[in-house]
N, C-alpha and C positions, 0 to 999 in steps of 0.2 A: 720463521723459527726453523733452525737447522735440525736435522735428524742425523746423528753420527752413527754409522754402521761399521762393524768390524767383522771380517770373515774368519770363522773358526774352522771347524771340520766341514768337509763337503756336505751340502744339503742342510746346513743350519746357519743362522745369523742372529746376532744380538745387537741391541740398539740402546741408546740413551736419549733422554729428553731434557729439555731445559725448563726452567720455572718461569712463572709469569713475571717475576721481578727481573730475571735475566733478559727476558724478551723486552721489557720496558726500558732496560738500561741500554740495549743494543739497537733500538729503533727510535726514530724521531716521533715526537708527540703528534698525533693525528694521522700517522702513516698507517696504511692497512696492515692487518696481521699477515706476516709472511706465510707463503704457501709451500708445501712440499713440492720441489721442482724436479728432483732426479735422485734415484737410488739404484745402484748397480750391484747385482749379485752375480759373480762370475760362475758360469757353468763349468763342468769338468770337460775340458777340451771341446766345448760347444760354441755355437754362435752367440753373439752379444744379445742378452735378453733384457737390456736396460729399459727403464721407463724414460721417456723424453718429454720435456715440457714444450707444448705447442702454443702457449700463450692463450689469449682469450678465444673462446669457441666462435667459429664463423660458419654460417650456412654455405659459404662458397668453397670451403676447404674439404678435401677428402682425407679422412683420418684412418690410420692403421692401428693395429693392436699395440698396446703399451704406450700410446701417446696420451699425455695428461693435458687437460685444458682447464681453464678457469671460466665459470659461467655463473652469473647472478650471485656472486659471493661465495660459491662452493667450488671445489676441485673434483674433477671426474677423470677416470682412466678408461680408455677405449678397450673393450674386450672383444669387439668384433668390428671389422672394417666397415665404415659407413660414410655417408655424405648427407648433409642437410637433415640430420636427426638430432633434435635437441637432447642434451644429456639428461635433463630432468624429466623427460617424458618417454625415454626408451631404455628401459633397464636391461634389455637383451643386448644392447650395443655399448652401454656405458655403466660403469659402477662408481658410486660416489666414494671419494677418498676422504675429503674433509668437508663437512657441511658448514654453511654460513652461520656465524655466531648470532645469538639473539641481539635484537636492536637495543642499544643502551638507552637509559632514560634521558629525556630532553634536558640539555644543559641550561644553566641560568642565562637569561637574556643579557647579551653584551650591551655596552653603551653604544648609543647611536652615533655613527660617524658624522663628520661634518659634511654638509651638502655640497656636492661638487658644482662647479660653475656650469651654467647652461651653455651647451654648445651652440655654435652658429647654425642658423637655419640653412640647409642646403638649397642650392638653386632648383627652381622648378624644372621638371623634365620637359623636353620638347613636345609640343602638341602633335599628335598623330595626324596623318593626312586623311581627309575624308575619302571614303571609298566611292567608286563609280556606282551610279544607280543602274539597276538592271533594266534591260530593254522592255518596253511595254508590249504585252502580247497583242496579237491582231484582234480587232473587234469582230464579234460575231455578226452575221447578217441579220437584218431586221425581219421580224416575223410579219406575216401578212396582216393587213388591217381587217378587223372584224366587220361584219355587215352592220349598217346603220339601222337603228331601231325605227319602227313606224312612227310617223308624225300623228299627233292627236287630231281628231276631227275639228274642223273650223265651223264656228257658228254661222247662221244665216244673216246676211247683211240686209239691213232695212233699205226701203226705197228712198232714193234721193229726190226731194221735191224740185220742181222746176225753178230755176233762178229767174226772179222777176227783173223787169227792166229797171235800171237804176234811175230814180228821179233826180231832179235837181236838188242840190243840197240846200236845205232851208237854213234860215238864220239860227244861230245858237241861242236857245232859250235859257232861261234861268234854271239853275239846278233845283230839281224838286227833291223832296224828301225820299229817302230810300224805303221802298215798301218791304213788307215781310217776305222772307224767302219761302217760296212754295216747296212742298215735299217733292223729293226727287222721284221720278217715275222709274219703274223697273227697267233694267237694261235688257234690251232684246238680244237674242242669240245672234252671233256674227254669222252673216251669210257667206257662201262661197264666192270667191273672187271671180268676176266675169272676165271674159277675154277682152283684152285691150283693143279698142278700135283703132283704125288707121288715123294717124294725125292728119287733120286737114291743113291746108295751106293757110298761114296767118293772113287775116284780112288787113286792109290798109287802115292805119290809125286815123280816126276822124279828128276833125278840128276840135280844140278844147273850147268848151262853152264858157260864157261869161260867168263869173262868180256871183252868185246871188247873195242877197242879204241874209244874214243869219237871223232866223226867227227865234222867238222865245221858246224855250223847251217846256213842254207841258209835263204835268206830273206822270210818273210811271204807273201804269196800271198793274193790277194784280195779275200774277202769272196763272194762266189757266192750266188745267190738268192735261197731262200728256195723253194724246190719243193713242189708240192701239196701232201697232205697226202693220201696215198692209203688206200684202205679198209683193215680192220684188218683180217689177216688170222687166221687159226686155230692155237691154241697153240700147239707147238710141245713138244715132250718129253724133259724133262730137261736133258741136257747133263752134262758131268762132269764139275765141276767148274774150269774155267780157272783162270789165274792170273788176279788180279784186274787191270782194265784199268784206264787210267787217268779220273779224275772226269770231267763230262761235266758241261756246264753252267746251272744254275738253270732256270727252266721254269717258266713262269708267273703263279700266283695262279689262280685257277678256282674260279668262283662265288659261294658264300655261298648259300646253300638252304634256302628256306623260313622257318621261325620259326613256328612250329606247334601251334595250338590253345591251350590255357591254360585249364586244366581240372577244373571241378566245385569244389568249396570250400567245405571241409568236414564239417559235422554238429558240432555245438558248444557243448562242454562237459558240464555236469551239474555244476551249481555254488556251491562253497563250503559253508559250514554252517556259519551263521552270528556269529560274536564274541559277547561277553557280553557287553551290553550298559553301558557306563560310567555314573556316577552320580556326581553332584556338589552341595554342600550345604554350606550356610554361617552359621558358628557355633557361631560367636561372632562379635560384632561391638563395638569398644571402642573409646571414644572421647579423643583425645590427647590434649596436651597443645597448647596455642597460639604460632604460629611461628614454630611448629615442622613439620616434614615431614610425609606425609601419607605413610602407609605401608600395605602390604597384605602378610600374611604368609600362606603357604599351607602345610597341613598335610594330612595323609591318604595314599592311594595308587593311581596308575594311573587310576583305574576304579572307585574309591570312593574318590573323592577329597573333602577336608574340608578347607574352607577359613576363616581366621580371619583378619578382617579389623580394622585398627587404623586410624581414620580420625581426623585431628587437628581441634580444635575449632577456629572460626574466631576471628579476632581482635575486641576488643570492640570499638563500635562507640562513637562519641562525645556525651556527655549529652546535651539534649535540655533544653531550659529554662523552668522553672516551670510554668505550665499553671495556669490559674485563678481557684480558688476553686469553685466547684459547690455548690449550695444551695438547700436544700430540705425542703419543708414545707408541712404540712398536710392540705389538702383542705376539702372536705366534707367527713363525715363518716356516712354511712347508715347501719342500721341493717336489714338483710334479714331473710327469713324463715329458721328454723332449717333444716339441711340436704342439703342445697344448697351450692354451691362452693363460697369461698371467692374470691373477685375480687379487684385488685388494679390497677388503671389506672393513667397515668401521664397527667394531663391537662395543664402542663407547657411546658418547653422545656428541652433540654439536659443540659443546664447550670443552669437553675433555675427550678427544678422539683417541681410540686405541685401534691401530691399524694391524690387521691380520693379513699377511702376505702369503700367497701361493704362487711360487715362481717356478717356471719349467726349467729343468736342467737342459743345458745346451746339447744339441745333437753331437754325437761323436765325430770327430774330424776324420778325414779320409787318409789317415796315416797307416792303417792296417795293423796297428799295434793292439795287443790284447791287454786289457786292464783287469788285474786280479782284484775281486771284490770280497774274497773270503767266503764265509758260510752264507748260503742263500737265506734271505729273510723276506717274508711276505710284506713287510712295511717299506722295503726299499724299491725305488724305481730303477730299472736296469736299462742300459742302452746297448746298441749293437757292439759286438766285440768285447763285452765285459764277461769275465769268467767267474764261476762260483763253484763251491764245493757243496755236494748234497748227497747224503747217504753213502759215503765212501767213493763216489764218482765225481768227476769234474765235468762241467757243462759250460758252453759258450753261448751267449745271447745272439741270435741272428735277426731279432726284431725288438724294438722297444716294448717293454712290458712291465707290469707290476702285479704281484700276488699271483703269478702263474708258476705252478710247481714245475721244475725242470723236466721231470719224468712224464708230465701230462700232455705236453703240446710241443711237437717237433717243429711247428712253424715259428715258435718263439725261442726254443733251445735245441742245440745239438750237443751230443756227448763228445767230450774230449778224451777222457781216460776213465774206463769202466773199473769198478772195484773188483779185485781179484777174488777167486773162490776161497772160501774158508778152508784152511788146511788142517788135516788130522784132528788131534784132540786139543790143539791149541785154540782155546776159545777167546783168549785175550792176551795182552802183553803181561798180564799177571802170572801166566804160566811159564814165562821165559826168564832165564837168568843168564845174562851175557856179560863177559868180562869187559872191563873198561878199555883194555888194550888187547885186541884179538890178533893172534899170529897169523901169518900168511898160510894158506891151505888148511885152516881150521874148519871143522865141520860142525853142524848142529845136530845133537843127538839127545834122545829123551832119557832121563835118569829116573827110573821107576822108584828108586829108593827116596829120592827127593821130590818126586812128582813134578820135575822141572825139565824144560828143554834147556840144554847147556851147550856151550862151545867145547869141542874136544880136539886136541892136536894129534889125530891118528896119522896124518901125513906130515912130512917135513919137506924141506926144499922150498921151491917157489910155485906159483900158480902155473907158470909156463913149464917148469920141470919138477913135478911132484916126486917125492921119495917116500916109499912105504917103509916105515921104521919097525914094523912088527905089530902083532896083535892077533886076535882071534876073529875070524869071519864066519 
């Protein structure tokens, strides 16, 4: 929405505003509400004090005074140079010009559009190469073996009876009935192993005797009780090996000895060298179309991974109803001293903004001319080389100032022409009566009868050659 400004007298400005219907007629449906982009108020022979529109606010841009930006639906003007200071959070650097309008009510849901065709599935990305395995660290040295535990004590071994001479084998008798099993006798303690004797030389094998007839087997007798074990005798010399006798019954197993204590654990070997640390970086992020699948592609090596992301854009939401158009009007416009910051404040609200401008007058140019400003006023801002009239004298400003009485501060004002001393009894021009056409060489004299100062032609001639025509002195 445009703001039309016209320049009238120096230091003042008037403006007009448009209505909501005019805005609606000049903009497209759904277009954002136009923003105030530029307003120029020319100073008196000063530098350009315009506001300039710098577009959308950016943290990477350095802004100077009087630049206007758009941020989050509102417009702000820079009142102090800055960089990376958000307009909505830094009131010392930014002043709001137009606030964002209220959110309009949600519009009616539109008809659902036809479903678009499903796009072709893109080819699968190449499989990344497998990274090299890190080298195996060196194995630590093996710790020393702990001492072996003591063996348990071995029981005493019973005496071995003498082996009888083997008789001739009798004929096999008939099998007799099996007699009852006798009770097992107690197992004696195992004796200590004796020293092995020296093996004797094997004797010659005798001739094999004739096989005798097998006799009938007699009935098995009852097993007698086991006799007490006698003390172990000395081990005799090993005799010649006789024929193998029949195998005796297995004796009961002796008790196992206690397990020896475990030796201390050996020292841990030194750790192997660390492998190279892997790195992962995101090389690109691409926005995919609505309804497409997200994808991540990996390139590089196992130790240097590079990821490329494709993230689909979300479906577009329903359009809301068009909000009411905001109005902007110009309130007060004040001219401030040259070199000060321009200030724009909103004395209205977000829907009907009323902008109050304080715009500095431009500094006086370097032409050396004196600008006559008339009678001094405390409400007027004066610049260098501007002259005023005050209490009968004229003064010239030597520095920018406002509401500084010319007679009070010589650093702001210098006198140009002082008022003359009051003469005689003439207290005002009301005591003087001068002809509308005064002759050359006329003098001013007081007439006591008329109580007036009047012109009198006592002399004639010209100013260069006066003539006394008579009179009483």
